[in-house]
N, CA, C and O of each residue as an XYZ file, in Angstrom:
932
protein
N      24.501    136.369    137.247
C      25.802    137.003    137.427
C      26.014    137.420    138.884
O      26.990    137.012    139.514
N      25.095    138.234    139.417
C      25.152    138.629    140.825
C      23.971    138.009    141.556
O      22.823    138.158    141.137
N      24.257    137.313    142.652
C      23.207    136.688    143.459
C      23.377    137.105    144.919
O      24.370    136.771    145.565
N      22.398    137.833    145.417
C      22.370    138.247    146.821
C      21.220    137.496    147.476
O      20.068    137.638    147.067
N      21.531    136.701    148.490
C      20.515    135.863    149.113
C      20.513    136.026    150.633
O      21.509    135.740    151.297
N      19.381    136.491    151.176
C      19.176    136.525    152.614
C      20.207    137.312    153.398
O      20.584    136.912    154.499
N      20.673    138.435    152.843
C      21.759    139.191    153.477
C      21.254    139.976    154.688
O      20.229    140.656    154.635
N      22.004    139.856    155.766
C      21.747    140.596    157.007
C      22.966    141.484    157.262
O      24.094    140.996    157.341
N      22.731    142.785    157.389
C      23.829    143.725    157.619
C      23.433    144.721    158.698
O      22.299    145.198    158.738
N      24.387    145.028    159.574
C      24.133    145.968    160.672
C      25.319    146.903    160.829
O      26.448    146.572    160.468
N      25.037    148.070    161.373
C      26.075    148.990    161.807
C      26.057    148.966    163.330
O      25.208    149.596    163.961
N      26.997    148.236    163.912
C      26.977    148.051    165.357
C      25.734    147.289    165.772
O      25.471    146.195    165.271
N      24.963    147.871    166.695
C      23.748    147.207    167.165
C      22.527    147.535    166.307
O      21.438    147.015    166.550
N      22.707    148.395    165.308
C      21.592    148.827    164.470
C      21.548    148.020    163.177
O      22.368    148.229    162.283
N      20.587    147.095    163.078
C      20.478    146.270    161.881
C      19.714    147.019    160.806
O      18.701    147.662    161.080
N      20.220    146.928    159.556
C      19.626    147.655    158.432
C      19.002    146.703    157.419
O      17.899    146.957    156.935
N      19.687    145.616    157.093
C      19.173    144.651    156.125
C      18.667    143.409    156.838
O      19.334    142.859    157.714
N      17.466    142.976    156.443
C      16.823    141.825    157.070
C      16.455    140.811    155.982
O      15.312    140.769    155.526
N      17.423    140.004    155.574
C      17.152    138.994    154.550
C      17.031    139.572    153.156
O      16.140    139.184    152.401
N      17.911    140.492    152.804
C      17.881    141.154    151.499
C      18.311    140.182    150.395
O      19.347    139.526    150.499
N      17.495    140.101    149.334
C      17.801    139.204    148.213
C      17.510    139.906    146.889
O      16.495    140.585    146.741
N      18.413    139.730    145.937
C      18.209    140.219    144.576
C      19.182    139.503    143.657
O      20.117    138.847    144.116
N      18.954    139.632    142.350
C      19.899    139.071    141.389
C      19.959    139.940    140.146
O      18.995    140.615    139.784
N      21.116    139.904    139.504
C      21.323    140.588    138.235
C      21.887    139.561    137.271
O      22.936    138.971    137.530
N      21.200    139.347    136.165
C      21.667    138.398    135.158
C      22.554    139.120    134.140
O      22.537    140.347    134.046
N      23.308    138.357    133.398
C      24.218    138.935    132.407
C      23.436    139.772    131.398
O      22.441    139.319    130.832
N      23.903    140.995    131.185
C      23.292    141.886    130.204
C      22.062    142.626    130.675
O      21.480    143.396    129.910
N      21.646    142.414    131.923
C      20.451    143.066    132.443
C      20.751    144.447    133.028
O      21.860    144.718    133.489
N      19.734    145.308    132.997
C      19.729    146.526    133.797
C      18.672    146.327    134.872
O      17.490    146.162    134.571
N      19.102    146.343    136.117
C      18.214    146.105    137.265
C      18.256    147.317    138.169
O      19.327    147.869    138.422
N      17.090    147.743    138.664
C      17.052    148.895    139.562
C      16.694    148.452    140.979
O      16.019    147.445    141.192
N      17.172    149.243    141.938
C      16.834    149.070    143.347
C      16.238    150.390    143.817
O      16.914    151.418    143.835
N      14.973    150.351    144.193
C      14.255    151.573    144.549
C      13.701    151.491    145.962
O      13.612    150.410    146.545
N      13.334    152.635    146.503
C      12.758    152.719    147.839
C      12.994    154.104    148.404
O      13.821    154.862    147.899
N      12.261    154.426    149.456
C      12.445    155.722    150.096
C      13.814    155.787    150.770
O      14.492    154.772    150.931
N      14.201    156.987    151.155
C      15.475    157.180    151.848
C      15.492    156.412    153.168
O      14.483    156.339    153.870
N      16.640    155.847    153.492
C      16.821    155.173    154.764
C      16.296    153.756    154.828
O      16.200    153.182    155.913
N      15.952    153.172    153.675
C      15.375    151.827    153.670
C      16.401    150.719    153.439
O      16.062    149.539    153.525
N      17.660    151.088    153.144
C      18.704    150.081    153.016
C      19.300    149.907    151.639
O      20.042    148.954    151.404
N      18.988    150.819    150.710
C      19.503    150.675    149.350
C      21.027    150.790    149.314
O      21.710    149.916    148.779
N      21.553    151.870    149.885
C      23.004    152.059    149.889
C      23.695    150.980    150.712
O      24.781    150.530    150.347
N      23.087    150.559    151.808
C      23.682    149.486    152.613
C      23.758    148.193    151.814
O      24.705    147.422    151.970
N      22.759    147.947    150.955
C      22.825    146.777    150.076
C      24.054    146.842    149.176
O      24.782    145.860    149.029
N      24.276    148.015    148.575
C      25.445    148.194    147.701
C      26.734    148.046    148.506
O      27.676    147.390    148.062
N      26.773    148.649    149.673
C      27.967    148.562    150.510
C      28.235    147.120    150.960
O      29.386    146.717    151.123
N      27.177    146.362    151.156
C      27.342    144.953    151.520
C      27.929    144.161    150.358
O      28.819    143.332    150.548
N      27.425    144.422    149.153
C      27.952    143.740    147.967
C      29.439    144.037    147.805
O      30.222    143.143    147.486
N      29.827    145.293    148.023
C      31.211    145.720    147.800
C      32.121    145.455    148.995
O      33.315    145.747    148.932
N      31.577    144.904    150.090
C      32.411    144.606    151.253
C      32.717    145.814    152.109
O      33.563    145.741    153.001
N      32.047    146.924    151.858
C      32.280    148.153    152.631
C      31.495    148.151    153.937
O      31.879    148.809    154.904
N      30.394    147.406    153.956
C      29.608    147.178    155.175
C      29.407    145.667    155.254
O      28.398    145.156    154.769
N      30.346    144.952    155.853
C      30.338    143.489    155.808
C      29.032    142.877    156.306
O      28.570    143.170    157.409
N      28.449    142.021    155.470
C      27.232    141.316    155.863
C      27.563    140.298    156.946
O      28.624    139.674    156.924
N      26.638    140.135    157.900
C      26.865    139.155    158.952
C      25.986    137.915    158.771
O      25.989    137.014    159.610
N      25.240    137.879    157.675
C      24.427    136.712    157.358
C      24.068    136.717    155.889
O      24.099    137.763    155.241
N      23.724    135.544    155.354
C      23.350    135.433    153.953
C      24.552    135.203    153.053
O      25.671    135.013    153.529
N      24.312    135.223    151.745
C      25.389    134.972    150.776
C      25.343    136.000    149.655
O      24.277    136.487    149.278
N      26.523    136.317    149.132
C      26.676    137.221    147.986
C      27.636    136.542    147.026
O      28.794    136.302    147.365
N      27.157    136.234    145.830
C      27.983    135.542    144.842
C      28.002    136.338    143.538
O      26.990    136.902    143.122
N      29.168    136.370    142.909
C      29.343    137.073    141.637
C      30.067    136.144    140.681
O      31.224    135.785    140.900
N      29.363    135.752    139.603
C      29.923    134.769    138.658
C      30.432    133.522    139.380
O      31.477    132.969    139.038
N      29.669    133.096    140.382
C      30.013    131.887    141.110
C      31.023    132.058    142.224
O      31.307    131.105    142.949
N      31.578    133.266    142.376
C      32.573    133.533    143.417
C      31.866    134.093    144.648
O      31.078    135.033    144.544
N      32.149    133.517    145.807
C      31.566    134.016    147.058
C      32.291    135.294    147.471
O      33.493    135.277    147.737
N      31.555    136.398    147.521
C      32.164    137.698    147.826
C      32.192    138.007    149.312
O      33.043    138.763    149.781
N      31.262    137.424    150.048
C      31.164    137.773    151.464
C      32.455    137.429    152.199
O      32.930    136.294    152.156
N      33.010    138.431    152.871
C      34.259    138.255    153.593
C      35.484    138.679    152.800
O      36.572    138.780    153.367
N      35.336    138.932    151.494
C      36.467    139.387    150.685
C      36.700    140.878    150.912
O      35.741    141.614    151.147
N      37.953    141.344    150.848
C      38.206    142.786    150.929
C      37.653    143.504    149.706
O      37.525    142.912    148.635
N      37.331    144.768    149.867
C      36.675    145.529    148.801
C      37.490    145.574    147.516
O      36.927    145.503    146.424
N      38.815    145.692    147.637
C      39.617    145.806    146.413
C      39.585    144.508    145.616
O      39.679    144.528    144.388
N      39.452    143.382    146.307
C      39.353    142.099    145.616
C      38.005    141.970    144.904
O      37.915    141.402    143.816
N      36.968    142.505    145.534
C      35.640    142.488    144.913
C      35.651    143.338    143.653
O      35.093    142.942    142.630
N      36.287    144.511    143.721
C      36.412    145.360    142.532
C      37.201    144.640    141.441
O      36.838    144.691    140.266
N      38.277    143.974    141.836
C      39.098    143.255    140.860
C      38.367    142.071    140.230
O      38.721    141.627    139.138
N      37.343    141.561    140.928
C      36.554    140.459    140.372
C      35.687    140.904    139.206
O      35.176    140.079    138.448
N      35.523    142.248    139.064
C      34.797    142.745    137.901
C      33.587    143.593    138.196
O      32.692    143.703    137.358
N      33.536    144.209    139.394
C      32.431    145.102    139.730
C      32.940    146.530    139.807
O      33.855    146.830    140.575
N      32.350    147.409    139.013
C      32.702    148.824    139.035
C      31.637    149.608    139.778
O      30.450    149.469    139.484
N      32.042    150.429    140.734
C      31.094    151.176    141.567
C      31.167    152.671    141.295
O      32.243    153.268    141.280
N      29.991    153.263    141.081
C      29.838    154.721    141.065
C      29.135    155.059    142.364
O      27.912    154.941    142.446
N      29.883    155.482    143.396
C      29.299    155.605    144.736
C      28.433    156.836    144.899
O      28.555    157.806    144.151
N      27.559    156.782    145.885
C      26.791    157.964    146.247
C      27.762    159.069    146.665
O      28.699    158.824    147.426
N      27.533    160.284    146.164
C      28.427    161.387    146.486
C      29.663    161.457    145.605
O      30.527    162.308    145.818
N      29.759    160.561    144.607
C      30.816    160.552    143.572
C      32.184    160.136    144.085
O      32.806    159.234    143.523
N      32.667    160.784    145.152
C      33.922    160.416    145.796
C      35.099    160.328    144.816
O      35.909    159.403    144.876
N      35.170    161.303    143.924
C      36.341    161.386    143.051
C      37.522    161.923    143.853
O      37.346    162.449    144.952
N      38.715    161.789    143.305
C      39.917    162.271    143.983
C      40.069    163.773    143.709
O      40.359    164.151    142.574
N      39.884    164.635    144.709
C      39.866    166.078    144.461
C      41.209    166.651    144.059
O      41.270    167.672    143.373
N      42.308    165.989    144.486
C      43.646    166.529    144.213
C      44.299    165.881    143.008
O      45.504    166.028    142.803
N      43.513    165.159    142.199
C      44.003    164.612    140.937
C      43.258    165.270    139.786
O      42.120    165.710    139.948
N      43.891    165.336    138.636
C      43.221    165.881    137.454
C      42.178    164.888    136.945
O      42.128    163.740    137.387
N      41.353    165.342    136.016
C      40.370    164.452    135.399
C      41.063    163.240    134.790
O      40.641    162.103    135.001
N      42.132    163.488    134.031
C      42.854    162.378    133.406
C      43.424    161.434    134.454
O      43.346    160.215    134.297
N      43.994    161.979    135.516
C      44.584    161.147    136.559
C      43.517    160.328    137.294
O      43.752    159.174    137.652
N      42.346    160.929    137.517
C      41.239    160.195    138.123
C      40.872    158.979    137.270
O      40.603    157.898    137.794
N      40.864    159.170    135.963
C      40.441    158.099    135.066
C      41.451    156.953    134.989
O      41.066    155.789    134.886
N      42.734    157.282    135.039
C      43.735    156.230    134.865
C      44.226    155.652    136.194
O      44.936    154.647    136.201
N      43.856    156.276    137.321
C      44.391    155.855    138.616
C      44.095    154.391    138.919
O      44.956    153.683    139.441
N      42.902    153.933    138.601
C      42.527    152.544    138.902
C      42.176    151.762    137.641
O      41.537    150.712    137.718
N      42.590    152.269    136.484
C      42.229    151.600    135.226
C      42.888    150.235    135.114
O      44.001    150.026    135.598
N      42.193    149.319    134.475
C      42.702    147.955    134.310
C      41.889    147.259    133.225
O      40.758    147.645    132.931
N      42.482    146.237    132.643
C      41.782    145.384    131.676
C      42.156    143.943    131.979
O      42.819    143.275    131.185
N      41.714    143.475    133.151
C      42.122    142.154    133.646
C      41.597    141.018    132.784
O      42.220    139.959    132.707
N      40.458    141.227    132.134
C      39.882    140.179    131.290
C      40.369    140.266    129.851
O      39.946    139.490    128.995
N      41.264    141.221    129.592
C      41.807    141.432    128.244
C      40.696    141.586    127.212
O      40.684    140.913    126.181
N      39.757    142.493    127.514
C      38.682    142.789    126.573
C      39.263    143.287    125.259
O      40.243    144.031    125.238
N      38.647    142.868    124.172
C      39.153    143.270    122.857
C      38.834    144.723    122.538
O      39.519    145.348    121.728
N      37.796    145.261    123.172
C      37.453    146.670    122.983
C      37.352    147.323    124.358
O      36.257    147.675    124.799
N      38.487    147.486    125.036
C      38.453    147.966    126.418
C      38.105    149.450    126.503
O      38.223    150.199    125.533
N      37.669    149.849    127.706
C      37.461    151.264    127.952
C      38.805    151.953    128.094
O      39.663    151.531    128.869
N      38.969    153.023    127.328
C      40.198    153.804    127.313
C      39.839    155.270    127.530
O      38.664    155.635    127.535
N      40.864    156.108    127.710
C      40.608    157.546    127.819
C      39.832    158.052    126.606
O      38.910    158.856    126.742
N      40.204    157.584    125.440
C      39.553    158.049    124.215
C      38.068    157.703    124.206
O      37.240    158.528    123.820
N      37.730    156.493    124.627
C      36.322    156.090    124.653
C      35.536    156.876    125.701
O      34.393    157.264    125.461
N      36.147    157.108    126.854
C      35.469    157.904    127.888
C      35.239    159.329    127.394
O      34.156    159.884    127.578
N      36.252    159.919    126.769
C      36.118    161.286    126.260
C      35.083    161.354    125.134
O      34.413    162.373    124.967
N      34.955    160.283    124.370
C      33.942    160.251    123.311
C      32.544    160.215    123.922
O      31.624    160.854    123.412
N      32.384    159.462    125.023
C      31.086    159.378    125.684
C      30.751    160.668    126.425
O      29.603    161.112    126.430
N      31.768    161.265    127.053
C      31.576    162.499    127.818
C      32.558    163.559    127.298
O      33.617    163.753    127.896
N      32.227    164.247    126.198
C      33.148    165.223    125.612
C      33.564    166.326    126.594
O      34.661    166.875    126.489
N      32.690    166.641    127.536
C      33.027    167.678    128.506
C      34.235    167.319    129.344
O      34.980    168.203    129.767
N      34.442    166.024    129.591
C      35.610    165.609    130.367
C      36.897    165.822    129.589
O      37.935    166.140    130.171
N      36.833    165.650    128.287
C      38.027    165.881    127.464
C      38.461    167.342    127.558
O      39.653    167.644    127.618
N      37.483    168.238    127.569
C      37.791    169.663    127.661
C      38.360    170.031    129.023
O      39.052    171.039    129.159
N      38.068    169.211    130.036
C      38.514    169.500    131.408
C      39.601    168.546    131.872
O      39.831    168.406    133.073
N      40.262    167.898    130.949
C      41.200    166.815    131.277
C      42.281    167.220    132.270
O      42.715    166.398    133.077
N      42.719    168.463    132.225
C      43.805    168.900    133.117
C      43.297    169.621    134.359
O      44.092    170.064    135.187
N      41.980    169.740    134.494
C      41.414    170.360    135.692
C      41.436    169.378    136.860
O      41.308    168.168    136.673
N      41.601    169.921    138.068
C      41.563    169.075    139.243
C      40.128    168.637    139.526
O      39.174    169.297    139.114
N      39.987    167.523    140.230
C      38.666    167.000    140.528
C      37.779    167.975    141.269
O      36.572    168.027    141.036
N      38.384    168.765    142.180
C      37.582    169.711    142.968
C      37.236    170.984    142.198
O      36.591    171.878    142.745
N      37.652    171.073    140.947
C      37.313    172.217    140.117
C      36.130    171.933    139.198
O      35.742    172.791    138.405
N      35.553    170.735    139.299
C      34.466    170.330    138.423
C      33.114    170.616    139.065
O      32.991    170.675    140.288
N      32.113    170.791    138.228
C      30.743    170.904    138.711
C      30.259    169.532    139.173
O      30.906    168.517    138.914
N      29.110    169.510    139.863
C      28.562    168.241    140.310
C      28.290    167.291    139.166
O      28.560    166.095    139.271
N      27.751    167.817    138.062
C      27.482    166.980    136.900
C      28.745    166.421    136.285
O      28.791    165.252    135.900
N      29.781    167.259    136.191
C      31.060    166.792    135.646
C      31.684    165.742    136.555
O      32.287    164.781    136.077
N      31.542    165.923    137.856
C      32.069    164.935    138.796
C      31.358    163.599    138.637
O      31.990    162.546    138.724
N      30.046    163.633    138.403
C      29.319    162.375    138.210
C      29.755    161.684    136.928
O      29.919    160.464    136.914
N      29.944    162.437    135.855
C      30.457    161.852    134.618
C      31.824    161.228    134.856
O      32.123    160.144    134.354
N      32.647    161.925    135.628
C      33.984    161.422    135.930
C      33.910    160.141    136.758
O      34.690    159.214    136.535
N      32.980    160.082    137.710
C      32.821    158.881    138.530
C      32.381    157.694    137.673
O      32.843    156.572    137.880
N      31.489    157.940    136.714
C      31.076    156.874    135.797
C      32.255    156.438    134.933
O      32.508    155.245    134.761
N      32.974    157.425    134.391
C      34.133    157.103    133.555
C      35.195    156.348    134.314
O      35.787    155.412    133.777
N      35.455    156.732    135.558
C      36.456    156.051    136.377
C      36.077    154.582    136.592
O      36.931    153.699    136.517
N      34.782    154.326    136.863
C      34.332    152.947    137.046
C      34.464    152.148    135.755
O      34.863    150.983    135.781
N      34.129    152.772    134.623
C      34.231    152.058    133.344
C      35.671    151.737    132.985
O      35.937    150.733    132.325
N      36.606    152.584    133.415
C      38.018    152.361    133.102
C      38.578    151.103    133.771
O      39.667    150.650    133.417
N      37.843    150.535    134.735
C      38.251    149.247    135.308
C      37.761    148.089    134.448
O      38.036    146.927    134.749
N      37.027    148.407    133.368
C      36.459    147.410    132.460
C      35.660    146.352    133.217
O      35.965    145.161    133.154
N      34.617    146.813    133.943
C      33.856    145.894    134.785
C      32.904    145.004    133.984
O      32.535    145.317    132.852
N      32.518    143.890    134.604
C      31.448    143.054    134.048
C      30.098    143.533    134.556
O      29.073    143.344    133.902
N      30.107    144.161    135.740
C      28.892    144.704    136.339
C      29.188    146.120    136.811
O      30.168    146.358    137.517
N      28.332    147.059    136.414
C      28.455    148.448    136.853
C      27.337    148.734    137.849
O      26.163    148.501    137.562
N      27.715    149.243    139.029
C      26.742    149.603    140.067
C      26.767    151.113    140.258
O      27.829    151.705    140.452
N      25.591    151.731    140.202
C      25.484    153.174    140.402
C      24.548    153.447    141.572
O      23.386    153.041    141.552
N      25.053    154.132    142.585
C      24.269    154.487    143.764
C      23.847    155.943    143.632
O      24.683    156.845    143.680
N      22.533    156.171    143.464
C      21.974    157.513    143.217
C      22.600    158.093    141.945
O      23.384    159.041    141.992
N      22.231    157.499    140.818
C      22.859    157.817    139.534
C      22.734    159.273    139.137
O      23.668    159.841    138.572
N      21.583    159.895    139.424
C      21.375    161.270    138.936
C      20.939    162.228    140.026
O      20.442    163.311    139.718
N      21.104    161.871    141.279
C      20.642    162.718    142.382
C      21.343    164.077    142.383
O      22.570    164.153    142.319
N      20.558    165.136    142.454
C      21.096    166.481    142.569
C      21.679    167.065    141.299
O      22.334    168.107    141.341
N      21.452    166.409    140.163
C      22.034    166.888    138.911
C      21.027    167.715    138.121
O      19.818    167.526    138.250
N      21.537    168.636    137.301
C      20.688    169.446    136.434
C      20.024    168.554    135.385
O      20.572    167.508    135.038
N      18.854    168.947    134.874
C      18.127    168.105    133.914
C      18.946    167.669    132.711
O      18.853    166.515    132.293
N      19.749    168.570    132.143
C      20.547    168.193    130.973
C      21.588    167.143    131.324
O      21.838    166.233    130.534
N      22.195    167.256    132.495
C      23.185    166.275    132.917
C      22.511    164.933    133.210
O      23.041    163.876    132.868
N      21.338    164.986    133.847
C      20.598    163.741    134.093
C      20.317    163.017    132.786
O      20.501    161.804    132.684
N      19.870    163.772    131.787
C      19.572    163.163    130.493
C      20.822    162.528    129.875
O      20.747    161.477    129.239
N      21.974    163.184    130.071
C      23.223    162.640    129.530
C      23.609    161.342    130.233
O      24.091    160.408    129.591
N      23.401    161.278    131.548
C      23.710    160.047    132.290
C      22.799    158.915    131.840
O      23.270    157.798    131.625
N      21.497    159.182    131.694
C      20.578    158.129    131.245
C      20.921    157.666    129.834
O      20.832    156.476    129.534
N      21.311    158.596    128.971
C      21.716    158.207    127.613
C      22.950    157.312    127.662
O      23.048    156.333    126.921
N      23.889    157.656    128.541
C      25.085    156.837    128.736
C      24.695    155.423    129.153
O      25.232    154.454    128.617
N      23.770    155.291    130.098
C      23.364    153.965    130.572
C      22.650    153.180    129.470
O      22.810    151.964    129.367
N      21.863    153.877    128.650
C      21.225    153.199    127.513
C      22.285    152.640    126.560
O      22.160    151.515    126.076
N      23.319    153.426    126.295
C      24.383    152.967    125.409
C      25.133    151.777    125.998
O      25.480    150.835    125.286
N      25.380    151.832    127.313
C      26.082    150.726    127.966
C      25.234    149.457    127.935
O      25.759    148.360    127.746
N      23.929    149.607    128.122
C      23.036    148.453    128.023
C      23.089    147.857    126.618
O      23.121    146.637    126.455
N      23.097    148.721    125.609
C      23.150    148.242    124.224
C      24.431    147.466    123.952
O      24.458    146.587    123.090
N      25.502    147.792    124.692
C      26.767    147.075    124.538
C      26.783    145.766    125.326
O      27.728    144.983    125.220
N      25.726    145.529    126.122
C      25.625    144.278    126.855
C      26.174    144.303    128.259
O      26.320    143.249    128.878
N      26.492    145.505    128.794
C      27.019    145.585    130.149
C      25.895    145.388    131.163
O      24.814    145.958    131.010
N      26.141    144.596    132.183
C      25.178    144.413    133.275
C      25.247    145.628    134.199
O      26.331    146.124    134.506
N      24.072    146.107    134.643
C      24.012    147.333    135.440
C      23.020    147.153    136.579
O      21.911    146.657    136.379
N      23.432    147.561    137.780
C      22.544    147.666    138.938
C      22.525    149.130    139.333
O      23.571    149.709    139.623
N      21.338    149.738    139.346
C      21.271    151.184    139.539
C      20.243    151.551    140.604
O      19.139    151.008    140.642
N      20.631    152.479    141.460
C      19.722    153.103    142.423
C      19.416    154.502    141.925
O      20.323    155.271    141.607
N      18.129    154.828    141.857
C      17.723    156.187    141.490
C      16.252    156.341    141.840
O      15.578    155.366    142.170
N      15.757    157.574    141.766
C      14.362    157.847    142.094
C      13.510    158.137    140.869
O      12.298    158.318    140.989
N      14.126    158.183    139.693
C      13.405    158.532    138.473
C      12.733    157.285    137.896
O      13.347    156.521    137.152
N      11.465    157.096    138.254
C      10.746    155.898    137.839
C      10.614    155.835    136.325
O      10.758    154.761    135.740
N      10.341    156.973    135.676
C      10.173    156.975    134.221
C      11.440    156.499    133.519
O      11.378    155.652    132.628
N      12.584    157.042    133.917
C      13.846    156.660    133.282
C      14.186    155.201    133.590
O      14.611    154.460    132.704
N      13.999    154.795    134.840
C      14.321    153.418    135.215
C      13.441    152.413    134.485
O      13.921    151.368    134.044
N      12.163    152.723    134.357
C      11.270    151.793    133.672
C      11.520    151.775    132.167
O      11.158    150.815    131.486
N      12.136    152.832    131.650
C      12.453    152.876    130.221
C      13.654    152.003    129.880
O      13.646    151.294    128.874
N      14.692    152.056    130.723
C      15.911    151.313    130.384
C      16.067    150.020    131.181
O      16.870    149.161    130.817
N      15.302    149.877    132.270
C      15.484    148.720    133.140
C      14.741    147.487    132.645
O      13.703    147.586    131.992
N      15.292    146.330    132.969
C      14.633    145.059    132.663
C      13.789    144.580    133.838
O      12.662    144.115    133.662
N      14.351    144.700    135.036
C      13.643    144.278    136.247
C      13.923    145.271    137.370
O      14.914    145.999    137.348
N      13.017    145.280    138.354
C      13.098    146.275    139.412
C      12.785    145.635    140.761
O      11.927    144.759    140.871
N      13.505    146.097    141.786
C      13.250    145.692    143.171
C      12.912    146.935    143.973
O      13.572    147.967    143.852
N      11.874    146.824    144.796
C      11.549    147.895    145.735
C      11.840    147.384    147.136
O      11.389    146.306    147.524
N      12.602    148.175    147.894
C      13.046    147.770    149.216
C      12.353    148.625    150.274
O      12.198    149.834    150.100
N      11.945    148.001    151.355
C      11.305    148.679    152.478
C      11.855    148.061    153.760
O      11.722    146.858    153.987
N      12.469    148.888    154.588
C      13.002    148.441    155.872
C      13.891    147.201    155.751
O      13.781    146.246    156.519
N      14.766    147.260    154.761
C      15.816    146.262    154.681
C      15.485    144.956    154.000
O      16.257    144.002    154.088
N      14.337    144.890    153.312
C      14.056    143.683    152.547
C      13.170    144.040    151.351
O      12.542    145.099    151.322
N      13.132    143.151    150.380
C      12.379    143.404    149.153
C      10.886    143.198    149.405
O      10.466    142.168    149.931
N      10.084    144.213    149.013
C       8.635    144.117    149.171
C       7.919    143.987    147.834
O       6.733    143.660    147.791
N       8.640    144.243    146.739
C       8.041    144.080    145.399
C       9.161    143.906    144.398
O      10.231    144.499    144.533
N       8.907    143.091    143.395
C       9.831    142.968    142.267
C       9.037    142.647    141.017
O       8.000    141.986    141.077
N       9.535    143.124    139.877
C       8.828    142.878    138.633
C       9.473    143.613    137.476
O      10.501    144.271    137.634
N       8.851    143.493    136.303
C       9.359    144.120    135.088
C       8.880    145.555    134.946
O       8.094    146.048    135.756
N       9.364    146.213    133.909
C       9.047    147.631    133.707
C       7.573    147.863    133.438
O       6.999    148.819    133.960
N       6.942    147.012    132.633
C       5.520    147.190    132.349
C       4.695    147.055    133.628
O       3.758    147.822    133.849
N       5.040    146.084    134.464
C       4.333    145.891    135.738
C       4.506    147.112    136.640
O       3.554    147.553    137.283
N       5.734    147.660    136.686
C       5.996    148.812    137.535
C       5.198    150.020    137.089
O       4.591    150.708    137.910
N       5.198    150.279    135.782
C       4.461    151.435    135.264
C       2.963    151.304    135.535
O       2.290    152.293    135.824
N       2.448    150.084    135.441
C       1.002    149.865    135.580
C       0.542    149.867    137.029
O      -0.646    150.042    137.296
N       1.459    149.676    137.965
C       1.068    149.503    139.367
C       1.245    150.796    140.152
O       2.227    150.966    140.875
N       0.300    151.692    140.005
C       0.381    152.978    140.687
C       0.247    152.823    142.199
O       0.804    153.619    142.955
N      -0.481    151.815    142.639
C      -0.678    151.609    144.075
C       0.653    151.266    144.749
O       0.948    151.761    145.837
N       1.453    150.417    144.100
C       2.775    150.060    144.631
C       3.683    151.280    144.634
O       4.402    151.518    145.605
N       3.655    152.053    143.556
C       4.472    153.266    143.489
C       4.117    154.222    144.628
O       5.001    154.777    145.279
N       2.827    154.407    144.861
C       2.387    155.338    145.899
C       2.755    154.814    147.285
O       3.188    155.581    148.145
N       2.583    153.501    147.506
C       2.803    152.935    148.829
C       4.267    152.953    149.226
O       4.586    153.257    150.376
N       5.167    152.635    148.303
C       6.572    152.449    148.661
C       7.524    153.518    148.117
O       8.656    153.628    148.588
N       7.080    154.302    147.136
C       7.978    155.276    146.515
C       7.491    156.709    146.652
O       8.276    157.639    146.463
N       6.235    156.915    146.972
C       5.703    158.268    147.090
C       6.237    158.976    148.308
O       6.574    158.352    149.315
N       6.311    160.299    148.205
C       6.809    161.117    149.316
C       5.647    161.417    150.268
O       5.835    162.094    151.278
């Protein structure tokens, strides 16, 4: 579904990605892990056209994404939950959810306000509250709901549970498990190895802008040396 091959991305004269490659197949949950500053967010920004790659290829369902504007990439079927949530502070919860909603593929069971509220009941209770009146956890739920309302084929989450309270983290992971059960493809960045290895199918570890390890959940759990070398603080 998503194929990233040999991507090179820089901010001005500072290069961040050096031949970054990964893939996400239909129905898979794939994680991208690594210490801070190694290029995880830049990889996501490159996929979404927010940090244009200057080398390599990015394809989604056979469509070449490199060089496309970000809104066209989103319309192709990729929903992004960005780092820092970036919800609209001057819109209500309901307005945030419907602002970019779409069902371009005419899904028979599309994401609607009702389905989002069923998944995150707390948002239903706060439907008329402004975005800047929500807690960090509520904002993250709203960011996930907003991305789902575009009815994406691939959901990307950058720092899915960073800075959230334990109960909210558990709710986000439960949400991702449910989405996986529905067959949605997911690419997720997070630091929780236990949760990622529980719901993920395959994992990539990135170091200084390129992949240094990839494998399945059982391999990741069993390889403490790799965890210590590339993920330990």
